[in-house]
N, C-alpha and C positions, 0 to 999 in steps of 0.2 A: 282456206286452210284453217282448221280449228286447233286451238291450243289453250291450255289452262292459263287463267289470269289471276292476278292479285295474289292472295295467300296461297291458293292452290297451285299457282304456277311458279312463284318466286319467293317462297318463305324458306330461308336457310335454317334447317333444323339439325345440321351436323353437330353443332356444339352441344345441343341438349339431348339428342337422341342417338348420337354415335355414327360410326362409319356407314351403317346401312342407309343413312339419310344424307350421305356426303353430297349428292348432287340434287337434293330437294330444292335448292335455290334456283335450279335451272330446269325444273319440270316443264315449263312452257317451251323452252328452247328444245328440249329433248323430244317433245311432241312434234315440233316442226321437223326435226331431223328424221324422226321415224316416217313422217309423211314423205319427205324427200327420198328416203330409202325405197319406199313403196313405188314412188314415181320412177326411180332409177331401174327398178326391177320389172315394172309392169307397163310403162308408158308406150312401149313399142306395140303392145297388143291393141292400143287405141290409135295407132297411126302416128305417134309422137317419136321424137328423137331423144334418146336417153343421154346423148352427148351434146345436147343443145337445150339445157334447162336454165331458165332465167327466174331468179327470185326477185320479188318486187313488193315494196310496202311503203306506207305513208304513216308518219307520226310513230306510234308504238310499233307498227309493223316495220318501219324503217329501222328502229332501234333493235328489233329482233334480228333483222338482217345484218345489222352491225355485229351482233353476237355470232351469227352464222359465219361471217367473214373471218372471225378470229378463232373459231372453234375447230380443233383438230378432228372432232367427231363428224363435222360437216364437210370435211375436205373431200373433194371429188364428186360431191353430190349435186353441184350446180356449176354453171359455166359463165354466168353474167349476173349482175345485180343492179337494181334500181332502188335508190334510197331517196324518198321524198320527205323532207323535213324531219330527219332523224339520222343518227350515225352511231357513235360509240359512247355517247354521253350517259347511257343508262347502266353501264357495267358497274356493279357494286364491288368495292373492296370488302374484305372480311370484317373489318371493324364496323363499317356501315351496316352490312347485312346482319351481323350479330346484334347490333343495337336495335335495329328494326324488329328482329325476333323478340328481343327482350321487351320492347314496348307492347308488342302483340300479346305475349304471354301475361304481362302485367294486367292488361285489359281484361283478361279472363281469370285473374287471380290464380294463375298456374305458376308453380316454381319447380325447382329440380326434384323436390320431394314428391310431387304429384304430377310430374310431367306427362305420364302416360294417359292422364285424363284427356289430354289433347286429342288422342286418337279415337276417343269415343264420342266426341261432340258431333251434333248434327250440323247440317249445312247452314241453317239460319243462325245458329250460335256463332259459327266461324265468321260469317259475313258481318254480323253485328259487331263482333270484336274488331274486325278489319276496319270498319267505319269509325270506330272509337279512336283509332290511333292517328287520325288526322281530323282537324277541326273543320276542314272545308273540302269540297270536291276538287278545288284547284290544287290543294296540297296533296291529295290522294294521287294526282297524276304522276308524282315523282317518287313515291315511296317504294314501290315494288319494281324490281328489274333483275336482269341476269346477274349472277354472282361468280366471282373468281373462286372456283372450287377445286382446282387442280386436276380436273378431268375433262369436263365439258369446256371450261374456260381456264386457261393456264395462267395468263398474265393480264395486266390492264390492257385496255384497247390498243393504244399506240405502241406499247411495248410488244404486244402480240404481232402487230404489223411488222415491226422491226425484226422480230425473230422468225417471221414467215412460217408460223405454225398453222395457219388457216388456209383460206382460199383467196389469193390475191387475183381476182378476176376483173375483167373490164367492168366499169361502173358508170352509170348516170347518177349524179349526186346533186342535190340542190335544195334551196329554201325559197320561201316567199318573202317579199319585201317587208311586209308588216305582219309577220306571223302572230305576234302576241295580241293583236287587236281582237282576236277571237276570245282569248282568256280574259282580257280586260272587259269585254262586253258582258261576260257572265259573272264577274266578281267585283263587287263594290269594294271589298277589302283590298283587293289588288290594285284597283284604281286609286284608292286612298293611300296606297303604300303603307298599309298597316304592317308593323314589324313581324307579328306572328304569322301572317299570311306569307310574307317573304321568306321567313325561316322554313315554312312548310315546303316551299318550292326549292330552296337552295341549301337547307341545312346550315352547316357552319360556313358556307360560302357567302351567306347573305350580306355580310359586312362589305365584302369586295364589290358586290353588285350595287349597294347603296353608295359606296365611294365613287364608283364609275358614274352613277347617275348624278351625283353632286357636281361632278366635273362639267357636265353638259346640261344641267337642269334648266338653264335659261334658253336652251335651243328648243325650237318647235318639235313636238312629238318626242321629247327626250326619254320619257319613261317607257314608251312603246319601243323605242330604238334599243334601249338597254336590255329590256326583257327579250326581245327578238334575238339580239346578239348572243346573250348568255344562255338562253334556252336552246337555240337552234343554230344560228349562223356560224359562230366560232367553231362549233364541234363538227359541222358538216364540212366547212372549209379546211379544218385540220386534217380530217380523213382524206379529203380529195387531194390536198397538197402533199400529204405523206405518200399516198399511192403514186401520184404523178412523179414525185422525186425518185421513186424506185423504178420508174420507166413503165408503169402500168397505164393502160388506156383509161383516161378519166374524162368524162364530159360533164362539166359543171354548169349549172343553170341558176338563174334567179327569176322568179315569177313576179312580175310587177303589175300585171293587169289589175285595175282597181274597180271593185264592185261597191256594194253599199258601205262596207266598213274597211275598205282598202284591200290590198292583196294579203289577206289574213291566212291563218293556218287552215289548210284543207281546201282553199279556194281553187287550187289548180286541178282538183280531182275531176270535176265535170268536163274540163278541157282535155284531160288525159284520156278519159273514157268516151269522149265524143258523145255526150249525152243528147238524146233526142230532144228537140225543142219542147220546153215545158215540163220535162220529166225531172223531178227533184232528185238531187244527189248531194250529199255532204252540205246541206243547208242552202244550196244555191241552184239557180236555174240559168241556163244559157239563153241568150236572145239571138235573133237571126244575125245581128251584126257581130256576134262572138264566134260564129261558126268557122270563119276562115282561120282564126287563131287556134281553135280546137282541132281543125283538120291538120294543121301543121304540127302541133304538139303530139297529137295522136300518131301522126305519120312518123315522127322522130322515134317515138317509143317503140312502135311496131318494127321499124327497121332495125333498131338496136337489138330487140328481142330475136329477130331473125338472123342477123349476121354480125352483131357486136359493134356496129357502126350506125349511128342515127341518121347520117346524111343520105339524102336521096335526091334524084333529079327534081328540079323545080323549087327546092327549099333553100333558104339561106344556109351557107356553110356554117356548121357548128364545129369550131376548132377544138381539138383536144387540149386539155389544160397543160399537159406536159410538153406540147409543141410550142405554144404561144403565150402561156400564162393568161389565158382569156376564159371568160365565162360568157354564156349566151344569156341575153335578157329577153324574156317573153313578155311582150306588151303588144299594143296595137301595131307597133312597128318592132320587128325582131332585129336585134343588133348584137354583135360581139363586143365585149368590153374588157379592157385590161383589169385584172384582179387588183383591187385596191391594196396599197402597201400596209395600211395600219388596221387590218381587220382582226388581228389577234390580240389577246391580252394574256401575257405570260403568267399572271396571277390567277387566271381562271383555271380551276381544276378540270381534269378531263371527264369527271363525273359531275353532272349537274347537282345532284343531291348527295351530300356527304356529311357523315356524322363522326 
């Protein structure tokens, strides 16, 4: 499914160009909603069931699905959701989205007096300006995202869940044990805990992240643990716990299988898609000994897509979060585990990047 990215998909222009651009900060989400409408109207002509549509995404895709879950415009367009390593943490409040827009316009030397020049720029000028507002590719990961605009998204993520304005459907939600190992592998600045790099990831939240790190810095893998928690785990678990508390069917997982750099971000993908031996996907290859785990994960996903319940004969039982407060652990041995008590940090904002 194609949707607009970066400035084209998520630049909030309402404050500078008026009501006509009220939902410009959600162009990318609106693209996905239009695709879902098309599926609803046409899928039966291709042998599909318009009443059994599952949305599924990983990373940015999962964060987009988080936006779909809380958007009244997407209500009724899908029946189940799978969110891998992403939840509601990309939803921008208006203060943050307006500040991002201000930075973008400043990089182009555009102000309110010549604002309409923005509409005449070519593609490359826009992309160059987009790149200027972040000093690193790592920072760029967090800058653009869906916006609370009063139409596509009415409230913050968890507030929207409480108000039931979107689609509270059965969900598979989960993260990988060492998500941030991927970002750390690509960024020396992040490995060195450079302040500017951390600010680019977390905005004004960065001090809380450093505070949390300092509490456990003597522990093995402390920096990776903190980054994984605050970029992914806390937010996915919050969404899962909120939905479960409302009686919704939630199947929570953690992917622990360890490859070259641990169970990092995106490493579950070849297992989910049951990649043919030797075929590259998401940076990784499966080996022969990995195929039984891939068969199982792929089977859970397919069954959930078909009937809303991942369980099937011959597989270990995957218990719903709201029944037993358990999550399933995917490793060489598959186990159900009680959800740890201290996974949340009340000081952690619901949006990762905040200005």
